[in-house]
N, C-alpha and C positions, 0 to 999 in steps of 0.2 A: 504493500500500500504506500502510495506516495505522500509527500508531506501535505500538498493540497487537499487530499481527501481526508487526512487525518486531523487537519484543521477544520474542515467541513463537518467532520463527525463530531468534533468538540463543541463546535457553533451550535450544532442540532441539538445536543443534549443541553447545554446552556440556554438556549432559545427556549426549549422545553420547560426548564426551571422557571425562566423569567415570565412566560405565558402563563403558567400555572398560578403565579402569584398576581398578575396584572390584569387577566382576562375575567370578564363578570362570569357567573355561574349559570347564565341563561343559555350561553353558547359553549360548546365544548370543543376547544381547538386542540388538535394534536399534531405535533411535529412528526412528519413520517420518514424524512430524510433530507439529507442537505447535499448539494451538488456544486463542487465549485467549478468555476470557468477554467480554461486550459492554463492560464497564468496566474490563477487562484486570487486574483484581485475583486473577483465577484463570488458571493456565494448565494445560490438560489436555494431558499429553505421551503420544502413542500409541505403542505399540511393538509390534513383532512378535518373538515368542519360538520358539527352536528348541532342542531339541525340543518340539513341543506340548504334551506329557505334562507338561511342567515348568512351564506357565503358571501355575498357582495359586501354587507356590513361588516363582517369580519376581517375581509381584505382590506377595507378602509382603515379599520382599527390598527391591523398589523403594520399597514404602511406608516401610518402616522406615529407608531411606536419604535420604529427603526432607530432613531437617533438614540433614545433611551435605552434599547436592546444594545446598541454598539457601546454605549457607556458601561452598561453591566458586563459586557464581554470584556472591557477594558481592566476592570476590577477582579474578575473572577477566572480569567484564563492567562497564560503566559504567552499568548500570541504576540509576536513583535509587531505585527501589521494587523489591525481589524480590518478586514476586507469590506467592500460595499455589500450591503444586504438586500436581498429581495425575497418576495414571498410568492407562491404559486399554489394553486390548488392541486393536489395529488390525484390526477385522474387514473393513473395506474392503479393506485389503491382503491379508487372508486369501482374500476373495472373489475379488480380482483374480488372486492366484497359482493359485486352483482353476481359474478360467476360462482362463488361460494355459495350464495344463496339458491341459485338456480340449481346447483348440484345437489344440495341438501333438500330439495323439494320433492 
């Protein structure tokens, strides 16, 4: 595993901790994975959101909290450079959940 992927995994774990404290209890936001750009300067944090009808509002919340998350990462990680963070819905996870439900039906 390369250093960019290791950094992305650490960011994913810390982002999950941060969101657990910051998000309201009406929407469940779960960090599913983080993917670094080729140069490691950007990390895309993938999330699943429940209920699904709250996805748009949750993404607005996540993008609004990016700077606070960066500050949290500065304090809680040993990363020399905190990458630019972005958030996306994890559609792969959604597809996997749908297939699991169909296979168990």
